Z-matrix of the N, CA and C atoms (Angstrom, degrees):
N
C 1 1.459
C 2 1.521 1 109.65
N 3 1.324 2 116.40 1 135.05
C 4 1.444 3 122.74 2 -172.30
C 5 1.530 4 113.73 3 -62.24
N 6 1.312 5 117.07 4 -48.84
C 7 1.456 6 120.65 5 179.02
C 8 1.525 7 110.29 6 -59.29
N 9 1.314 8 116.63 7 -40.00
C 10 1.466 9 120.17 8 179.38
C 11 1.523 10 111.84 9 -66.26
N 12 1.330 11 118.06 10 -36.11
C 13 1.468 12 119.55 11 178.21
C 14 1.523 13 110.38 12 -66.87
N 15 1.329 14 117.54 13 -33.76
C 16 1.466 15 120.90 14 176.93
C 17 1.530 16 110.00 15 -70.36
N 18 1.319 17 117.02 16 -43.47
C 19 1.477 18 119.76 17 176.94
C 20 1.528 19 110.87 18 -60.08
N 21 1.323 20 116.72 19 -41.53
C 22 1.463 21 121.02 20 178.78
C 23 1.531 22 110.57 21 -64.42
N 24 1.334 23 116.63 22 -39.81
C 25 1.467 24 121.14 23 178.09
C 26 1.522 25 110.13 24 -58.29
N 27 1.344 26 116.95 25 -49.41
C 28 1.466 27 119.93 26 -178.52
C 29 1.523 28 111.95 27 -70.14
N 30 1.317 29 118.22 28 -35.42
C 31 1.467 30 120.38 29 177.29
C 32 1.526 31 110.27 30 -59.20
N 33 1.319 32 116.24 31 -37.27
C 34 1.462 33 120.74 32 -178.16
C 35 1.527 34 113.28 33 -83.02
N 36 1.336 35 117.62 34 -42.52
C 37 1.468 36 121.54 35 -170.00
C 38 1.521 37 115.14 36 -102.54
N 39 1.333 38 117.74 37 -24.89
C 40 1.471 39 120.28 38 -177.05
C 41 1.522 40 109.07 39 -157.30
N 42 1.333 41 117.19 40 71.57
C 43 1.462 42 120.22 41 -174.86
C 44 1.531 43 114.49 42 -61.63
N 45 1.325 44 117.62 43 -15.75
C 46 1.464 45 120.47 44 177.85
C 47 1.529 46 112.89 45 -78.42
N 48 1.333 47 117.60 46 -14.17
C 49 1.465 48 121.36 47 179.61
C 50 1.527 49 108.30 48 -87.86
N 51 1.312 50 115.38 49 122.64
C 52 1.465 51 120.97 50 -177.96
C 53 1.525 52 110.79 51 -97.84
N 54 1.325 53 116.27 52 132.62
C 55 1.458 54 121.19 53 172.76
C 56 1.527 55 107.13 54 -80.18
N 57 1.319 56 115.45 55 124.61
C 58 1.467 57 121.82 56 -177.59
C 59 1.524 58 108.60 57 -102.14
N 60 1.330 59 116.39 58 119.69
C 61 1.466 60 121.64 59 176.86
C 62 1.517 61 107.21 60 -106.49
N 63 1.335 62 115.89 61 125.14
C 64 1.463 63 121.27 62 -177.84
C 65 1.528 64 110.46 63 -106.29
N 66 1.314 65 115.01 64 157.93
C 67 1.467 66 120.49 65 175.62
C 68 1.526 67 109.94 66 -66.25
N 69 1.332 68 114.90 67 -42.06
C 70 1.455 69 119.95 68 -176.78
C 71 1.528 70 111.11 69 -88.01
N 72 1.315 71 115.93 70 157.68
C 73 1.458 72 122.10 71 179.02
C 74 1.523 73 110.09 72 -68.49
N 75 1.306 74 115.40 73 145.58
C 76 1.463 75 121.47 74 171.97
C 77 1.526 76 108.63 75 -126.94
N 78 1.340 77 115.26 76 34.61
C 79 1.459 78 121.88 77 -173.57
C 80 1.522 79 113.99 78 -74.67
N 81 1.335 80 118.15 79 -17.26
C 82 1.459 81 120.60 80 175.92
C 83 1.520 82 108.49 81 -118.86
N 84 1.318 83 116.25 82 164.63
C 85 1.460 84 120.54 83 179.27
C 86 1.529 85 110.22 84 -58.48
N 87 1.333 86 117.59 85 -46.35
C 88 1.463 87 121.05 86 -178.19
C 89 1.528 88 111.55 87 -63.18
N 90 1.332 89 117.22 88 -45.24
C 91 1.461 90 120.71 89 179.21
C 92 1.529 91 111.39 90 -64.60
N 93 1.318 92 116.76 91 -41.35
C 94 1.467 93 120.79 92 -179.85
C 95 1.528 94 111.02 93 -65.02
N 96 1.329 95 116.66 94 -42.00
C 97 1.467 96 120.11 95 179.66
C 98 1.527 97 110.08 96 -62.11
N 99 1.327 98 116.00 97 -42.68
C 100 1.463 99 120.10 98 179.03
C 101 1.530 100 111.35 99 -65.87
N 102 1.322 101 116.91 100 -44.30
C 103 1.465 102 121.39 101 -177.70
C 104 1.530 103 112.17 102 -64.58
N 105 1.333 104 117.02 103 -31.08
C 106 1.467 105 120.26 104 -174.76
C 107 1.528 106 113.50 105 -108.57
N 108 1.330 107 116.82 106 3.29
C 109 1.462 108 120.15 107 175.42
C 110 1.514 109 114.17 108 64.45
N 111 1.332 110 116.55 109 38.06
C 112 1.460 111 121.78 110 178.83
C 113 1.525 112 108.88 111 -126.62
N 114 1.315 113 116.66 112 172.55
C 115 1.460 114 120.37 113 176.14
C 116 1.528 115 109.29 114 -77.43
N 117 1.328 116 118.51 115 153.54
C 118 1.463 117 120.10 116 176.88
C 119 1.533 118 113.04 117 -54.75
N 120 1.323 119 117.33 118 -33.80
C 121 1.465 120 120.25 119 -179.78
C 122 1.530 121 112.28 120 -64.16
N 123 1.348 122 117.57 121 -25.77
C 124 1.467 123 121.06 122 -179.79
C 125 1.529 124 113.30 123 -79.20
N 126 1.308 125 117.53 124 -10.08
C 127 1.459 126 119.59 125 175.77
C 128 1.527 127 107.37 126 -74.11
N 129 1.299 128 116.71 127 128.17
C 130 1.469 129 121.55 128 179.20
C 131 1.527 130 107.22 129 -95.11
N 132 1.337 131 115.74 130 98.19
C 133 1.462 132 118.93 131 -178.27
C 134 1.520 133 109.50 132 -85.81
N 135 1.319 134 115.01 133 137.28
C 136 1.460 135 121.57 134 -179.10
C 137 1.522 136 108.33 135 -107.82
N 138 1.326 137 115.13 136 121.79
C 139 1.455 138 121.99 137 -178.05
C 140 1.517 139 108.48 138 -108.71
N 141 1.324 140 116.13 139 130.23
C 142 1.471 141 121.75 140 178.23
C 143 1.527 142 107.76 141 -98.33
N 144 1.336 143 115.40 142 118.52
C 145 1.460 144 122.03 143 -174.97
C 146 1.522 145 110.99 144 -126.98
N 147 1.321 146 114.08 145 163.70
C 148 1.461 147 119.66 146 175.28
C 149 1.523 148 108.49 147 -137.01
N 150 1.334 149 114.25 148 136.09
C 151 1.463 150 121.68 149 169.68
C 152 1.521 151 104.95 150 -118.98
N 153 1.317 152 117.20 151 114.83
C 154 1.457 153 120.29 152 -174.25
C 155 1.517 154 108.67 153 61.12
N 156 1.318 155 116.82 154 -120.50
C 157 1.469 156 122.02 155 179.16
C 158 1.528 157 112.64 156 -99.55
N 159 1.343 158 117.90 157 -0.45
C 160 1.468 159 122.26 158 -176.89
C 161 1.523 160 111.54 159 -91.58
N 162 1.325 161 116.16 160 116.71
C 163 1.456 162 122.07 161 175.08
C 164 1.520 163 108.50 162 -92.90
N 165 1.326 164 115.88 163 141.16
C 166 1.464 165 120.69 164 -178.25
C 167 1.516 166 110.01 165 -148.14
N 168 1.327 167 115.58 166 163.79
C 169 1.457 168 122.15 167 174.16
C 170 1.523 169 108.67 168 -114.77
N 171 1.335 170 115.27 169 136.53
C 172 1.454 171 121.36 170 175.28
C 173 1.525 172 106.52 171 -123.68
N 174 1.332 173 116.25 172 122.79
C 175 1.457 174 121.77 173 -179.88
C 176 1.523 175 107.47 174 -104.34
N 177 1.347 176 115.89 175 125.01
C 178 1.460 177 121.14 176 -177.08
C 179 1.523 178 110.28 177 -130.76
N 180 1.313 179 115.67 178 167.92
C 181 1.457 180 120.82 179 170.13
C 182 1.521 181 108.27 180 -61.66
N 183 1.328 182 115.89 181 147.52
C 184 1.456 183 120.83 182 -177.04
C 185 1.508 184 115.38 183 -59.21
N 186 1.330 185 117.66 184 -23.94
C 187 1.461 186 120.30 185 -179.42
C 188 1.526 187 112.48 186 -104.02
N 189 1.307 188 117.46 187 -1.29
C 190 1.471 189 120.77 188 179.88
C 191 1.531 190 110.04 189 -79.16
N 192 1.303 191 114.84 190 150.86
C 193 1.468 192 120.56 191 176.49
C 194 1.522 193 108.43 192 -122.10
N 195 1.328 194 115.75 193 140.16
C 196 1.460 195 119.02 194 176.63
C 197 1.519 196 109.12 195 -60.26
N 198 1.317 197 115.72 196 138.77
C 199 1.456 198 122.87 197 173.63
C 200 1.526 199 105.92 198 -101.35
N 201 1.325 200 116.60 199 110.41
C 202 1.467 201 120.46 200 -174.05
C 203 1.524 202 112.50 201 -57.65
N 204 1.328 203 118.73 202 -39.17
C 205 1.464 204 121.70 203 -179.39
C 206 1.536 205 109.96 204 -67.12
N 207 1.326 206 117.25 205 -49.49
C 208 1.468 207 120.24 206 178.62
C 209 1.528 208 110.31 207 -59.32
N 210 1.332 209 115.44 208 -43.74
C 211 1.460 210 119.75 209 -178.02
C 212 1.524 211 110.28 210 -62.18
N 213 1.318 212 116.92 211 -49.58
C 214 1.473 213 120.89 212 -178.30
C 215 1.532 214 110.71 213 -62.17
N 216 1.340 215 116.68 214 -41.88
C 217 1.469 216 119.96 215 179.02
C 218 1.525 217 111.52 216 -64.04
N 219 1.334 218 117.69 217 -40.13
C 220 1.473 219 121.70 218 -177.05
C 221 1.524 220 112.81 219 -79.18
N 222 1.341 221 116.49 220 -40.19
C 223 1.467 222 120.95 221 -172.85
C 224 1.530 223 114.09 222 -100.21
N 225 1.315 224 117.03 223 -9.46
C 226 1.456 225 119.78 224 175.10
C 227 1.523 226 115.72 225 82.43
N 228 1.311 227 117.37 226 15.08
C 229 1.462 228 119.55 227 178.14
C 230 1.505 229 111.39 228 -173.87
N 231 1.325 230 114.73 229 167.49
C 232 1.457 231 120.62 230 179.22
C 233 1.525 232 109.35 231 -83.11
N 234 1.341 233 117.38 232 130.34
C 235 1.464 234 119.82 233 -178.27
C 236 1.522 235 111.97 234 -77.33
N 237 1.317 236 115.61 235 146.91
C 238 1.458 237 122.06 236 172.08
C 239 1.515 238 107.22 237 -121.04
N 240 1.340 239 115.12 238 125.99
C 241 1.463 240 120.19 239 177.32
C 242 1.523 241 108.29 240 -70.33
N 243 1.310 242 116.94 241 138.77
C 244 1.459 243 121.18 242 177.72
C 245 1.521 244 110.36 243 -85.29
N 246 1.320 245 115.68 244 149.59
C 247 1.453 246 121.35 245 174.74
C 248 1.518 247 110.18 246 -75.89
N 249 1.328 248 116.38 247 167.75
C 250 1.460 249 121.93 248 -176.31
C 251 1.509 250 114.61 249 -54.38
N 252 1.342 251 117.66 250 -44.28
C 253 1.462 252 120.76 251 179.81
C 254 1.523 253 111.56 252 -66.34
N 255 1.336 254 116.20 253 -37.98
C 256 1.465 255 120.55 254 178.87
C 257 1.531 256 110.72 255 -67.64
N 258 1.333 257 116.03 256 -39.75
C 259 1.475 258 120.63 257 178.54
C 260 1.525 259 109.44 258 -62.77
N 261 1.326 260 116.55 259 -46.16
C 262 1.461 261 120.93 260 179.76
C 263 1.526 262 111.07 261 -60.79
N 264 1.339 263 116.82 262 -42.19
C 265 1.464 264 121.05 263 -179.91
C 266 1.536 265 111.33 264 -65.62
N 267 1.332 266 117.25 265 -38.67
C 268 1.470 267 120.96 266 -176.17
C 269 1.526 268 112.70 267 -77.95
N 270 1.349 269 116.92 268 -33.77
C 271 1.462 270 119.68 269 -171.27
C 272 1.521 271 114.28 270 -114.80
N 273 1.305 272 118.41 271 -19.62
C 274 1.462 273 126.93 272 -171.12
C 275 1.525 274 111.81 273 72.79
N 276 1.335 275 117.45 274 3.14
C 277 1.460 276 122.40 275 -179.73
C 278 1.527 277 110.20 276 -105.56
N 279 1.325 278 117.63 277 140.16
C 280 1.459 279 120.07 278 177.70
C 281 1.526 280 110.87 279 -75.11
N 282 1.333 281 118.08 280 152.65
C 283 1.463 282 119.37 281 172.83
C 284 1.537 283 109.12 282 -53.20
N 285 1.326 284 115.48 283 136.04
C 286 1.464 285 120.67 284 -174.95
C 287 1.513 286 112.31 285 95.18
N 288 1.337 287 116.84 286 -14.55
C 289 1.454 288 121.74 287 177.98
C 290 1.519 289 111.76 288 -126.70
N 291 1.329 290 116.31 289 8.59
C 292 1.469 291 121.05 290 -175.91
C 293 1.523 292 110.03 291 -68.07
N 294 1.325 293 114.66 292 134.32
C 295 1.460 294 121.91 293 -179.96
C 296 1.524 295 108.60 294 -152.26
N 297 1.327 296 117.47 295 168.38
C 298 1.464 297 119.85 296 -179.88
C 299 1.525 298 114.31 297 -86.32
N 300 1.332 299 117.43 298 9.72
C 301 1.464 300 122.09 299 -176.10
C 302 1.529 301 110.72 300 -105.56
N 303 1.345 302 116.67 301 147.66
C 304 1.460 303 120.79 302 172.27
C 305 1.511 304 114.38 303 64.90
N 306 1.312 305 117.11 304 35.73
C 307 1.467 306 121.28 305 -179.04
C 308 1.527 307 110.75 306 -76.76
N 309 1.336 308 117.76 307 150.90
C 310 1.460 309 120.48 308 -179.42
C 311 1.531 310 113.65 309 -71.38
N 312 1.311 311 116.69 310 -19.77
C 313 1.461 312 121.22 311 179.55
C 314 1.520 313 109.01 312 -159.60
N 315 1.325 314 116.88 313 171.11
C 316 1.464 315 119.44 314 -177.28
C 317 1.527 316 112.48 315 -69.84
N 318 1.309 317 115.36 316 137.22
C 319 1.466 318 123.55 317 172.38
C 320 1.522 319 107.22 318 -135.80
N 321 1.331 320 118.10 319 145.59
C 322 1.465 321 118.37 320 172.26
C 323 1.532 322 108.62 321 -63.81
N 324 1.330 323 115.73 322 134.71
C 325 1.457 324 120.97 323 -179.71
C 326 1.521 325 107.96 324 -125.07
N 327 1.329 326 114.87 325 132.29
C 328 1.454 327 121.86 326 -179.76
C 329 1.524 328 108.80 327 -124.77
N 330 1.318 329 116.46 328 137.68
C 331 1.460 330 121.98 329 174.69
C 332 1.517 331 107.75 330 -111.52
N 333 1.326 332 116.14 331 126.43
C 334 1.454 333 120.32 332 179.26
C 335 1.529 334 110.04 333 -76.38
N 336 1.324 335 115.23 334 147.31
C 337 1.464 336 121.37 335 -179.59
C 338 1.526 337 112.56 336 -59.32
N 339 1.338 338 118.61 337 -18.94
C 340 1.465 339 121.55 338 179.02
C 341 1.528 340 111.79 339 -58.31
N 342 1.333 341 117.72 340 -24.15
C 343 1.467 342 121.48 341 179.79
C 344 1.524 343 112.45 342 -73.52
N 345 1.329 344 116.77 343 -24.36
C 346 1.467 345 120.45 344 -175.16
C 347 1.528 346 113.24 345 -70.42
N 348 1.315 347 117.96 346 -7.05
C 349 1.467 348 121.19 347 178.04
C 350 1.527 349 111.94 348 -73.51
N 351 1.334 350 117.45 349 -8.85
C 352 1.460 351 121.70 350 -172.57
C 353 1.519 352 112.21 351 -122.31
N 354 1.335 353 115.45 352 147.51
C 355 1.461 354 121.13 353 173.52
C 356 1.521 355 110.74 354 -77.45
N 357 1.352 356 115.06 355 -28.79
C 358 1.463 357 120.73 356 -178.02
C 359 1.523 358 108.53 357 -142.27
N 360 1.341 359 115.08 358 136.32
C 361 1.455 360 120.99 359 175.43
C 362 1.526 361 108.46 360 -125.07
N 363 1.345 362 115.19 361 166.83
C 364 1.462 363 120.77 362 -176.21
C 365 1.527 364 109.48 363 -126.47
N 366 1.332 365 117.25 364 91.57
C 367 1.461 366 119.50 365 172.92
C 368 1.530 367 110.29 366 -85.16
N 369 1.323 368 115.47 367 156.88
C 370 1.462 369 120.85 368 174.26
C 371 1.524 370 108.83 369 -63.02
N 372 1.328 371 115.05 370 170.16
C 373 1.469 372 119.98 371 -178.14
C 374 1.527 373 111.64 372 -138.37
N 375 1.324 374 116.00 373 46.22
C 376 1.456 375 119.50 374 171.85
C 377 1.509 376 116.88 375 88.32
N 378 1.329 377 117.82 376 0.75
C 379 1.464 378 121.97 377 176.99
C 380 1.525 379 108.08 378 -147.92
N 381 1.320 380 116.92 379 160.39
C 382 1.465 381 120.56 380 -176.86
C 383 1.526 382 113.18 381 -74.77
N 384 1.324 383 117.57 382 0.44
C 385 1.464 384 121.01 383 176.03
C 386 1.530 385 111.36 384 -135.52
N 387 1.325 386 116.22 385 28.11
C 388 1.470 387 120.59 386 -179.91
C 389 1.522 388 109.99 387 -131.25
N 390 1.336 389 115.34 388 143.54
C 391 1.461 390 120.90 389 -179.56
C 392 1.521 391 108.90 390 -156.92
N 393 1.326 392 115.35 391 172.64
C 394 1.463 393 122.19 392 172.77
C 395 1.515 394 108.15 393 -131.27
N 396 1.322 395 116.26 394 156.43
C 397 1.459 396 122.82 395 172.32
C 398 1.524 397 105.05 396 -106.99
N 399 1.341 398 116.16 397 122.80
C 400 1.463 399 119.64 398 -173.24
C 401 1.534 400 109.98 399 -153.92
N 402 1.333 401 115.75 400 149.95
C 403 1.463 402 120.12 401 174.56
C 404 1.527 403 108.18 402 -70.62
N 405 1.329 404 117.87 403 138.38
C 406 1.467 405 119.31 404 -177.39
C 407 1.532 406 113.26 405 -58.44
N 408 1.324 407 117.21 406 -39.03
C 409 1.463 408 120.13 407 179.96
C 410 1.526 409 110.58 408 -63.54
N 411 1.319 410 116.53 409 -40.92
C 412 1.469 411 119.71 410 179.67
C 413 1.527 412 110.58 411 -66.95
N 414 1.337 413 117.01 412 -41.57
C 415 1.456 414 120.33 413 177.65
C 416 1.524 415 109.79 414 -57.41
N 417 1.322 416 116.68 415 -48.00
C 418 1.465 417 121.06 416 -179.00
C 419 1.529 418 110.91 417 -60.63
N 420 1.324 419 116.70 418 -42.55
C 421 1.470 420 120.38 419 179.75
C 422 1.526 421 111.52 420 -65.07
N 423 1.331 422 117.32 421 -42.79
C 424 1.466 423 120.90 422 -177.92
C 425 1.522 424 112.81 423 -62.21
N 426 1.338 425 116.92 424 -34.36
C 427 1.474 426 120.01 425 -176.08
C 428 1.528 427 112.71 426 -103.53
N 429 1.327 428 116.71 427 3.28
C 430 1.465 429 120.02 428 179.38
C 431 1.513 430 113.18 429 66.87
N 432 1.342 431 116.27 430 35.13
C 433 1.459 432 120.88 431 -177.73
C 434 1.523 433 111.52 432 -78.88
N 435 1.310 434 113.64 433 152.68
C 436 1.457 435 121.72 434 174.02
C 437 1.524 436 107.56 435 -102.61
N 438 1.335 437 117.01 436 136.97
C 439 1.459 438 120.82 437 177.67
C 440 1.525 439 109.81 438 -80.56
N 441 1.323 440 116.60 439 133.75
C 442 1.465 441 122.37 440 -179.77
C 443 1.527 442 109.34 441 -138.45
N 444 1.319 443 115.46 442 162.76
C 445 1.460 444 122.50 443 174.99
C 446 1.523 445 107.29 444 -116.81
N 447 1.344 446 116.39 445 92.10
C 448 1.467 447 120.94 446 -175.16
C 449 1.529 448 112.93 447 -127.39
N 450 1.340 449 116.87 448 11.61
C 451 1.472 450 119.93 449 -179.82
C 452 1.513 451 111.24 450 -115.35
N 453 1.342 452 114.22 451 161.05
C 454 1.465 453 121.33 452 177.22
C 455 1.509 454 109.32 453 -72.55
């Protein structure tokens, strides 16, 4: 179960980080911002992409948009968004709950510089009503993410 894999990840790597499960859905940036009392920009949205045969995760500010030119120049190819079934297969997380934590296997993870504007961001936590509050730098360190500039 996806939420359980995220809880297990934090229990092992950062037991001080609490997974917050809300009654209401936080499956979209707007819903998550409302549920957690933060601005939409503070939501750390995780996008599952593929370039050729390489699947990767890119975590951005909730209001940031991928810049195709920057992305292609930095990553060496045009990104293709994965469909819901592909995202679930790659991450074990359902769309709306995708995060860089508790993955079934290693994937390259990139954090966009748009996250560095905040002391605390709110990424999902493996379910459409679960999230964590975490500093962007700590999130990147915990998942071994590389910082990139790929958004507008």
